[in-house]
ZAVEX-318368 format. One record per residue: residue number from 1; residue in one letter; z, x, y of N, C-alpha, C in turn. Coordinates in nm, 4 decimals, decimal comma. Each point is the difference from the previous one (the first is absolute). Example, Ala and Ser with C-alpha at 12.3 -4.5 7.8 and 13.67 -1.06 7.14 Angstrom:
% ZAVEX-318368
SITE  num  residu       npz       npx       npy      capz      capx      capy       cpz       cpx       cpy
SITE    1       A    0,7800    1,3190   -0,5690    0,0000   -0,0890    0,1190    0,0000    0,0900    0,1200
SITE    2       S   -0,0720   -0,0350    0,1050    0,0060    0,0820    0,1190    0,0730   -0,0770    0,1090
% end
This chain:
% ZAVEX-318368
SITE  num  residu       npz       npx       npy      capz      capx      capy       cpz       cpx       cpy
SITE    1       X    0,6418    0,1682   -0,4893    0,0364   -0,1383   -0,0131    0,1004   -0,0470    0,1021
SITE    2       X    0,0942    0,0852    0,0293    0,0999   -0,0335    0,1007   -0,0604   -0,0235    0,1397
SITE    3       X   -0,0985    0,0876    0,0327   -0,0638   -0,0184    0,1346   -0,0801   -0,1268    0,0056
SITE    4       X   -0,0645   -0,0373   -0,1077   -0,0754   -0,1269   -0,0051    0,0967   -0,1140    0,0122
SITE    5       X    0,1146    0,0047   -0,0691    0,1009   -0,1037    0,0112    0,0554   -0,0063    0,1457
SITE    6       X    0,0145    0,1118    0,0638    0,0445    0,0022    0,1346   -0,1021   -0,0813    0,0883
SITE    7       X   -0,1287    0,0234   -0,0311   -0,1010   -0,0720    0,0774    0,0063   -0,1528   -0,0193
SITE    8       X    0,0305   -0,0421   -0,1238    0,0199   -0,1458   -0,0266    0,1214   -0,0466    0,0758
SITE    9       X    0,1065    0,0809   -0,0013    0,1254   -0,0423    0,0612   -0,0076   -0,0212    0,1517
SITE   10       X   -0,0981    0,0679    0,0621   -0,0171   -0,0195    0,1455   -0,0333   -0,1461    0,0360
SITE   11       X   -0,0574   -0,0755   -0,0955   -0,0338   -0,1409    0,0274    0,1012   -0,0937   -0,0542
SITE   12       X    0,0878    0,0375   -0,0909    0,0924   -0,0940   -0,0611    0,0906   -0,0723    0,1000
SITE   13       X    0,0506    0,0696    0,1040    0,0890   -0,0739    0,0945   -0,0705   -0,1163    0,0776
SITE   14       X   -0,1339    0,0080    0,0081   -0,0685   -0,1018    0,0830   -0,0438   -0,1189   -0,0857
SITE   15       X    0,0079    0,0053   -0,1276   -0,0446   -0,1065   -0,0875    0,1079   -0,0257   -0,1057
SITE   16       X   -0,0018   -0,1193   -0,0491    0,0972   -0,0377   -0,1035   -0,0744    0,0039   -0,1371
SITE   17       X    0,0214    0,1079   -0,0716   -0,0578    0,0129   -0,1311    0,1084   -0,0275   -0,1046
SITE   18       X   -0,0140   -0,1024   -0,0765    0,0989   -0,0330   -0,1014    0,0025    0,1109   -0,1100
SITE   19       X   -0,1131    0,0606   -0,0243   -0,0060    0,1028   -0,1072    0,0665    0,1329    0,0364
SITE   20       X   -0,0017    0,0294    0,1314    0,0535    0,1285    0,0437   -0,0901    0,1118   -0,0414
SITE   21       X    0,0579    0,1191   -0,0104   -0,0783    0,1176   -0,0345    0,0629    0,0637   -0,1226
SITE   22       X   -0,0801    0,0289   -0,0985    0,0477    0,0656   -0,1236   -0,0818    0,1244   -0,0244
SITE   23       X    0,0682    0,1114   -0,0189   -0,0624    0,1279   -0,0246    0,0322    0,0287   -0,1499
SITE   24       X   -0,0952   -0,0112   -0,0881    0,0257    0,0166   -0,1413   -0,0705    0,1215   -0,0546
SITE   25       X    0,0519    0,0538   -0,1093   -0,0767    0,1020   -0,0787   -0,0826   -0,0814   -0,0995
SITE   26       X   -0,0953    0,0633   -0,0626   -0,0844   -0,0696   -0,0994    0,0872   -0,0518   -0,1094
SITE   27       X    0,1009    0,0746   -0,0416    0,0909   -0,0451   -0,1104    0,0774   -0,1234    0,0387
SITE   28       X    0,0258   -0,0222    0,1255    0,0785   -0,1176    0,0422   -0,0905   -0,1136    0,0507
SITE   29       X   -0,1306    0,0129   -0,0190   -0,0954   -0,0998    0,0485   -0,0438   -0,0897   -0,1106
SITE   30       X   -0,0421   -0,1226    0,0353   -0,0498   -0,0931   -0,0950   -0,1076   -0,0831    0,0627
SITE   31       X   -0,0793   -0,0695   -0,0795   -0,0994   -0,0927    0,0511    0,0647   -0,1159    0,0761
SITE   32       X    0,1188   -0,0409   -0,0518    0,0727   -0,1057    0,0741    0,0330    0,0433    0,1418
SITE   33       X    0,0315    0,1295    0,0187    0,0234    0,0511    0,1319   -0,1266   -0,0076    0,0852
SITE   34       X   -0,1144    0,0236   -0,0579   -0,1283   -0,0117    0,0718   -0,0191   -0,1460    0,0426
SITE   35       X    0,0210   -0,0926   -0,0967   -0,0161   -0,1395    0,0281    0,0921   -0,0493    0,1138
SITE   36       X    0,1186    0,0579    0,0156    0,0921   -0,0451    0,0972   -0,0074    0,0820    0,1306
SITE   37       X   -0,1018    0,0763    0,0224   -0,0185    0,0812    0,1148   -0,1140   -0,0451    0,0889
SITE   38       X    0,0118    0,0163    0,1278   -0,1099   -0,0305    0,0936   -0,1016    0,1162   -0,0049
SITE   39       X    0,0501    0,1194   -0,0237   -0,0816    0,1212   -0,0022    0,0470    0,0951   -0,1024
SITE   40       X   -0,0898    0,0770   -0,0576    0,0360    0,1083   -0,0944   -0,0699    0,1267    0,0470
SITE   41       X    0,0812    0,1008    0,0272   -0,0505    0,1317    0,0390    0,0306    0,0938   -0,1150
SITE   42       X   -0,1038    0,0292   -0,0764    0,0177    0,0705   -0,1292   -0,0356    0,1470    0,0218
SITE   43       X    0,0894    0,0866   -0,0450   -0,0172    0,1437    0,0111   -0,0076    0,0720   -0,1308
SITE   44       X   -0,0630    0,1144    0,0021   -0,0118    0,0821   -0,1186   -0,0053    0,1472    0,0352
SITE   45       X    0,0518    0,0872   -0,0794   -0,0331    0,1355    0,0163   -0,1434    0,0221   -0,0509
SITE   46       X   -0,0679    0,0960    0,0582   -0,1355    0,0303   -0,0449    0,0220    0,0828   -0,1310
SITE   47       X   -0,0606   -0,0517   -0,1076    0,0211    0,0552   -0,1340   -0,1328    0,0389   -0,0534
SITE   48       X   -0,0360    0,1289    0,0107   -0,1351    0,0463   -0,0369   -0,1085   -0,0775    0,0663
SITE   49       X    0,0160   -0,0224    0,1269   -0,0939   -0,0738    0,0880   -0,0115   -0,1466   -0,0326
SITE   50       X    0,1053   -0,0539   -0,0657    0,0036   -0,1426   -0,0381    0,1345   -0,0587    0,0240
SITE   51       X    0,0082   -0,1305   -0,0135    0,1287   -0,0753    0,0109    0,0811    0,0493   -0,1233
SITE   52       X    0,1303    0,0123    0,0251    0,0903    0,0388   -0,1071   -0,0020   -0,1071   -0,1141
SITE   53       X   -0,0049    0,0412   -0,1240   -0,0063   -0,0980   -0,1103    0,1058   -0,1081    0,0062
SITE   54       X    0,1235    0,0315    0,0420    0,1023   -0,1061    0,0019   -0,0298   -0,1020    0,1057
SITE   55       X   -0,0595    0,0433    0,1120   -0,0334   -0,0955    0,1086   -0,1169   -0,0898   -0,0521
SITE   56       X   -0,0969    0,0583   -0,0622   -0,1143   -0,0813   -0,0539    0,0531   -0,0924   -0,1106
SITE   57       X    0,0917    0,0424   -0,0818    0,0571   -0,0852   -0,1065    0,0694   -0,1182    0,0673
SITE   58       X    0,0671    0,0173    0,1141    0,0669   -0,1094    0,0687   -0,1102   -0,0998    0,0499
SITE   59       X   -0,1042    0,0516    0,0594   -0,1040   -0,0886    0,0546   -0,0637   -0,0785   -0,1170
SITE   60       X   -0,0189    0,0675   -0,1153   -0,0577   -0,0654   -0,1174    0,0887   -0,1165   -0,0562
SITE   61       X    0,1249   -0,0151    0,0484    0,0815   -0,1099   -0,0483   -0,0183   -0,1249    0,0843
SITE   62       X   -0,0743    0,0133    0,1153   -0,0187   -0,1128    0,0894   -0,0850   -0,1055   -0,0716
SITE   63       X    0,0313   -0,1243    0,0178   -0,0601   -0,1107   -0,0675   -0,1087   -0,0629    0,0912
SITE   64       X   -0,1234    0,0132   -0,0446   -0,1123   -0,0467    0,0836   -0,0052   -0,1533    0,0109
SITE   65       X    0,0765   -0,0725   -0,0925   -0,0017   -0,1434    0,0104    0,0955   -0,0507    0,1053
SITE   66       X    0,0837    0,0816    0,0536    0,0954   -0,0404    0,1041   -0,0697    0,0087    0,1388
SITE   67       X    0,0341   -0,0907    0,0863   -0,0644   -0,0051    0,1325    0,0788    0,1033    0,0919
SITE   68       X   -0,0719    0,1023    0,0323    0,0572    0,1005    0,0906   -0,0909    0,0123    0,1246
SITE   69       X   -0,0763   -0,1015    0,0278   -0,1029    0,0083    0,1046    0,0616    0,0031    0,1370
SITE   70       X    0,1282   -0,0253    0,0139    0,0636    0,0020    0,1358    0,0755    0,1260    0,0214
SITE   71       X   -0,0264    0,1025   -0,0740    0,0704    0,1294    0,0085   -0,0819    0,1024    0,0852
SITE   72       X    0,0699    0,0934    0,0558   -0,0639    0,1156    0,0673    0,0342    0,1186   -0,0830
SITE   73       X   -0,0932    0,0865   -0,0231    0,0178    0,1229   -0,0774   -0,0414    0,1246    0,0786
SITE   74       X    0,0740    0,1055   -0,0225   -0,0343    0,1267    0,0662    0,0417    0,1143   -0,0968
SITE   75       X   -0,0443    0,1199    0,0289    0,0174    0,1108   -0,0842    0,0542    0,1228    0,0773
SITE   76       X    0,0771    0,0811   -0,0740    0,0363    0,1337    0,0539    0,0116    0,0898   -0,1125
SITE   77       X   -0,0158    0,1327    0,0221    0,0108    0,0953   -0,1033    0,0758    0,1246    0,0481
SITE   78       X    0,0518    0,0750   -0,0913    0,0536    0,1345    0,0306   -0,0851    0,0996   -0,0777
SITE   79       X   -0,0282    0,1101    0,0610   -0,0800    0,1032   -0,0624    0,0622    0,1386    0,0179
SITE   80       X   -0,0291    0,0857   -0,0909    0,0518    0,1354    0,0057   -0,0739    0,0920    0,0921
SITE   81       X   -0,1158   -0,0410    0,0501   -0,0745    0,0798    0,0916   -0,1124   -0,0808    0,0674
SITE   82       X   -0,0733    0,0624    0,0829   -0,1096   -0,0656    0,0703   -0,1220   -0,0050   -0,0902
SITE   83       X   -0,0695   -0,1117    0,0008   -0,1257   -0,0158   -0,0707    0,0073    0,0181   -0,1477
SITE   84       X    0,1068   -0,0627   -0,0623    0,0144    0,0034   -0,1430   -0,0080   -0,1386   -0,0597
SITE   85       X   -0,0631   -0,0925    0,0782   -0,0247   -0,1302   -0,0563    0,0797   -0,1172    0,0702
SITE   86       X    0,0555    0,0232    0,1141    0,0796   -0,1036    0,0583   -0,0800   -0,1251    0,0388
SITE   87       X   -0,1175    0,0127    0,0617   -0,0808   -0,1214    0,0400   -0,0475   -0,0682   -0,1237
SITE   88       X   -0,0449    0,0734   -0,1000   -0,0497   -0,0679   -0,1248    0,1121   -0,0742   -0,0709
SITE   89       X    0,1187    0,0571    0,0051    0,1133   -0,0707   -0,0635    0,0308   -0,1249    0,0764
SITE   90       X    0,0039    0,0046    0,1353    0,0225   -0,1196    0,0800   -0,1052   -0,1084   -0,0315
SITE   91       X   -0,1274    0,0453   -0,0071   -0,1030   -0,1005   -0,0303    0,0179   -0,0630   -0,1391
SITE   92       X    0,0481    0,0763   -0,0985    0,0264   -0,0561   -0,1269    0,1032   -0,1128    0,0081
SITE   93       X    0,1082    0,0271    0,0777    0,1002   -0,1007    0,0133   -0,0544   -0,1210    0,0745
SITE   94       X   -0,0815    0,0232    0,1079   -0,0622   -0,1067    0,0738   -0,0926   -0,0823   -0,0859
SITE   95       X   -0,0808    0,0632   -0,0845   -0,0882   -0,0746   -0,0874    0,0760   -0,0961   -0,0908
SITE   96       X    0,1095    0,0450   -0,0534    0,0877   -0,0854   -0,0808    0,0518   -0,1183    0,0814
SITE   97       X    0,0430    0,0255    0,1217    0,0551   -0,1017    0,0850   -0,1054   -0,1039    0,0351
SITE   98       X   -0,1256    0,0441    0,0182   -0,1081   -0,0947    0,0379   -0,0196   -0,1080   -0,1097
SITE   99       X    0,0349    0,0274   -0,1188   -0,0091   -0,1001   -0,1057    0,0964   -0,1124    0,0223
SITE  100       X    0,1129    0,0287    0,0613    0,1104   -0,0938    0,0076    0,0234   -0,0565    0,1413
SITE  101       X   -0,0093    0,0761    0,1031    0,0504   -0,0387    0,1268   -0,1129   -0,0330    0,0983
SITE  102       X    0,0302   -0,0950    0,0921   -0,0968   -0,0355    0,1020   -0,0270    0,1170    0,0973
SITE  103       X    0,1004    0,0805    0,0241   -0,0162    0,1148    0,0856    0,0443    0,1243   -0,0774
SITE  104       X   -0,0739    0,0361   -0,1030    0,0271    0,1179   -0,0711   -0,0588    0,1201    0,0652
SITE  105       X    0,0783    0,0996    0,0249   -0,0564    0,1184    0,0630    0,0090    0,0048    0,1498
SITE  106       X    0,1068   -0,0454    0,0550    0,0227    0,0113    0,1416    0,0228    0,1469    0,0423
SITE  107       X   -0,0728    0,0476    0,0927    0,0160    0,1365    0,0434    0,1069    0,0155    0,1069
SITE  108       X    0,0142    0,1218    0,0496    0,0993    0,0292    0,0971   -0,0368   -0,0572    0,1380
SITE  109       X    0,0679    0,0538    0,1022   -0,0162   -0,0548    0,1349   -0,1313    0,0329    0,0675
SITE  110       X   -0,0733    0,1028   -0,0475   -0,1275    0,0304    0,0594   -0,0933    0,0637   -0,0995
SITE  111       X   -0,1145    0,0500    0,0455   -0,1018    0,0561   -0,0885    0,0492    0,1233   -0,0724
SITE  112       X    0,1028    0,0715    0,0526    0,0446    0,1245   -0,0629    0,0882   -0,0249   -0,1231
SITE  113       X    0,0254   -0,1267   -0,0305    0,0755   -0,0354   -0,1241   -0,0652   -0,1219   -0,0600
SITE  114       X   -0,1319    0,0025   -0,0156   -0,0804   -0,1173   -0,0386    0,0394   -0,0540   -0,1368
SITE  115       X    0,0397    0,0855   -0,0921    0,0315   -0,0441   -0,1352    0,1476   -0,0223   -0,0305
SITE  116       X    0,0860    0,0414    0,0950    0,1418   -0,0119   -0,0213    0,0656    0,1302    0,0591
SITE  117       X    0,1010    0,0393   -0,0624    0,0776    0,1217    0,0457    0,0133    0,0927   -0,1153
SITE  118       X   -0,0141    0,1310    0,0287    0,0189    0,1020   -0,0990    0,0926    0,1045    0,0516
SITE  119       X    0,0912    0,0426   -0,0896    0,0954    0,1074    0,0408   -0,0389    0,1243   -0,0753
SITE  120       X   -0,0293    0,1047    0,0723   -0,0323    0,1314   -0,0593    0,1286    0,0762   -0,0087
SITE  121       X    0,0487    0,0270   -0,1180    0,1325    0,0561   -0,0162    0,0101    0,1452    0,0181
SITE  122       X   -0,0983    0,0796   -0,0379    0,0172    0,1440   -0,0012   -0,0949    0,0787    0,0814
SITE  123       X   -0,0675   -0,0715    0,0898   -0,0923    0,0672    0,0906    0,0147   -0,0523    0,1378
SITE  124       X   -0,0092    0,0804    0,1012    0,0039   -0,0472    0,1342   -0,1417   -0,0333    0,0446
SITE  125       X   -0,0304   -0,1308    0,0247   -0,1358   -0,0382    0,0334   -0,0493    0,0341    0,1388
SITE  126       X    0,0808    0,0636    0,0804   -0,0502    0,0381    0,1308   -0,1008    0,1133   -0,0112
SITE  127       X   -0,1055   -0,0115    0,0789   -0,1175    0,0919   -0,0119    0,0359    0,1455    0,0083
SITE  128       X    0,0891    0,0401    0,0906    0,0322    0,1436    0,0156    0,0735    0,0574   -0,1174
SITE  129       X    0,0529   -0,0835   -0,0880    0,0695    0,0474   -0,1212   -0,0879    0,0087   -0,1212
SITE  130       X   -0,1127   -0,0662    0,0001   -0,0794   -0,0070   -0,1251   -0,0506    0,1373   -0,0418
SITE  131       X   -0,0538    0,0778    0,0893   -0,0541    0,1320   -0,0357    0,1134    0,0889   -0,0534
SITE  132       X    0,1123   -0,0006    0,0692    0,1145    0,0831   -0,0410    0,0446   -0,0413   -0,1428
SITE  133       X    0,0054   -0,1310   -0,0248    0,0486   -0,0462   -0,1308   -0,0958    0,0375   -0,1117
SITE  134       X   -0,1311    0,0072    0,0308   -0,0940    0,0406   -0,1039    0,0240    0,1454   -0,0466
SITE  135       X    0,0515    0,0797    0,0887    0,0295    0,1451   -0,0363    0,1415    0,0202   -0,0521
SITE  136       X    0,0868   -0,0973    0,0220    0,1374    0,0147   -0,0421    0,0421   -0,1248   -0,0811
SITE  137       X   -0,0634   -0,0159   -0,1126    0,0158   -0,1204   -0,0842    0,1456   -0,0226   -0,0392
SITE  138       X    0,0783    0,1033   -0,0158    0,1378   -0,0177   -0,0443    0,0762   -0,0821    0,1053
SITE  139       X   -0,0336    0,0042    0,1230    0,0664   -0,0758    0,1071   -0,0354   -0,1483   -0,0125
SITE  140       X   -0,1097   -0,0357   -0,0676   -0,0397   -0,1388   -0,0092    0,0825   -0,0799   -0,1017
SITE  141       X    0,0674    0,0693   -0,0880    0,0716   -0,0674   -0,1023    0,1488    0,0259   -0,0007
SITE  142       X    0,0585   -0,0397    0,1123    0,1473    0,0176    0,0157    0,0701   -0,1129   -0,0622
SITE  143       X    0,1208    0,0217   -0,0479    0,0781   -0,1068   -0,0628    0,0272   -0,1154    0,0993
SITE  144       X    0,0345    0,0284    0,1162    0,0328   -0,0989    0,1026   -0,1040    0,0143    0,1112
SITE  145       X   -0,0778   -0,0992    0,0176   -0,1020    0,0068    0,1062    0,0082   -0,1245    0,0880
SITE  146       X    0,0364    0,0162    0,1250    0,0124   -0,1178    0,0858   -0,1367   -0,0590    0,0284
SITE  147       X   -0,0060   -0,1270    0,0087   -0,1304   -0,0670    0,0330   -0,0387    0,0228    0,1416
SITE  148       X   -0,1213    0,0243    0,0264   -0,0555    0,0151    0,1329    0,0253   -0,1311    0,0795
SITE  149       X    0,0380    0,0115    0,1240    0,0291   -0,1190    0,0819   -0,1212   -0,0895    0,0158
SITE  150       X   -0,1190    0,0555    0,0010   -0,1200   -0,0852    0,0111   -0,0121   -0,0871   -0,1234
SITE  151       X    0,0283    0,0524   -0,1193   -0,0082   -0,0767   -0,1260    0,1088   -0,1088    0,0017
SITE  152       X    0,1201    0,0284    0,0501    0,1046   -0,1034    0,0043   -0,0408   -0,1062    0,0990
SITE  153       X   -0,0632    0,0333    0,1072   -0,0454   -0,0997    0,0973   -0,1072   -0,0926   -0,0606
SITE  154       X   -0,0884    0,0573   -0,0826   -0,1003   -0,0838   -0,0682    0,0698   -0,0970   -0,0971
SITE  155       X    0,1012    0,0490   -0,0671    0,0729   -0,0877   -0,0921    0,0691   -0,1127    0,0754
SITE  156       X    0,0593    0,0275    0,1085    0,0674   -0,1008    0,0850   -0,1020   -0,0989    0,0474
SITE  157       X   -0,1158    0,0472    0,0439   -0,1057   -0,0931    0,0456   -0,0534   -0,0868   -0,1136
SITE  158       X   -0,0067    0,0523   -0,1193   -0,0446   -0,0818   -0,1133    0,1005   -0,1125   -0,0239
SITE  159       X    0,1264    0,0266    0,0024    0,1054   -0,1012   -0,0207   -0,0067   -0,1081    0,1056
SITE  160       X   -0,0164    0,0406    0,1239   -0,0101   -0,0970    0,1126   -0,1259   -0,0901   -0,0195
SITE  161       X   -0,1115    0,0623   -0,0349   -0,1225   -0,0803   -0,0159    0,0026   -0,0993   -0,1112
SITE  162       X    0,0564    0,0406   -0,1126    0,0113   -0,0876   -0,1163    0,0934   -0,1145    0,0386
SITE  163       X    0,1147    0,0303    0,0643    0,0928   -0,1063    0,0399   -0,0665   -0,1019    0,0977
SITE  164       X   -0,0742    0,0546    0,0951   -0,0712   -0,0938    0,0917   -0,0986   -0,0939   -0,0674
SITE  165       X   -0,0781    0,0561   -0,0939   -0,0965   -0,0817   -0,0676    0,0650   -0,1023   -0,0896
SITE  166       X    0,1098    0,0435   -0,0700    0,0737   -0,0933   -0,0894    0,0613   -0,1122    0,0792
SITE  167       X    0,0542    0,0322    0,1176    0,0557   -0,1055    0,0895   -0,1034   -0,0960    0,0491
SITE  168       X   -0,1196    0,0497    0,0346   -0,1055   -0,0847    0,0446   -0,0476   -0,0964   -0,1127
SITE  169       X   -0,0075    0,0529   -0,1208   -0,0386   -0,0808   -0,1139    0,1059   -0,1098   -0,0290
SITE  170       X    0,1228    0,0374    0,0112    0,1107   -0,0961   -0,0189   -0,0043   -0,1128    0,1037
SITE  171       X   -0,0224    0,0413    0,1256   -0,0122   -0,0985    0,1060   -0,1180   -0,0967   -0,0192
SITE  172       X   -0,1169    0,0574   -0,0379   -0,1151   -0,0822   -0,0243    0,0227   -0,0915   -0,1192
SITE  173       X    0,0649    0,0464   -0,1011    0,0297   -0,0833   -0,1202    0,0942   -0,1135    0,0441
SITE  174       X    0,0988    0,0303    0,0814    0,0927   -0,1063    0,0465   -0,0683   -0,1024    0,0840
SITE  175       X   -0,0975    0,0474    0,0853   -0,0744   -0,0959    0,0812   -0,0912   -0,0886   -0,0833
SITE  176       X   -0,0604    0,0574   -0,1042   -0,0805   -0,0795   -0,0891    0,0789   -0,1022   -0,0765
SITE  177       X    0,1211    0,0350   -0,0433    0,0877   -0,0877   -0,0745    0,0435   -0,1175    0,0932
SITE  178       X    0,0149    0,0239    0,1278    0,0379   -0,1103    0,0933   -0,1149   -0,1000    0,0144
SITE  179       X   -0,1235    0,0458   -0,0126   -0,1162   -0,0849    0,0098   -0,0193   -0,0856   -0,1221
SITE  180       X    0,0470    0,0456   -0,1120   -0,0222   -0,0706   -0,1314    0,0841   -0,1252   -0,0063
% end
């Protein structure tokens, strides 16, 4: 989440956003916060190959009668290992966002992060480590596991892309309002 916020922050000095940037936990989030945002980047731990129940419960509080059509949505997940449901979980978040947002499901900066960003917490995704980790599973589940720099770069790229799209939508909306 911090790396994604850093990606958004790279654009904040160049534009005047009255909303600023808020990094909330699910417990500190509300639908009013969604309504007052240009973009929502929603994250979840992978929970049995699904969105965590508390994250889904938050999404289920969103009011479909409210106009959120000018919002940008994106997803990120954290997972305990490789191939345990991260893309499926991101797609679940994206499907929920498509109900509400004009741009629900913005992916990262290129094809390698098409659905968003995922952080693999206890496995090193580099190819030369995968075989070794398969034979030494205890090394995959360390209490403190630094995120791979490639994954952090994908998160940064997701934040930048969401910010760019949200800014373009705001500009277009402002231009349309001037014509009215």
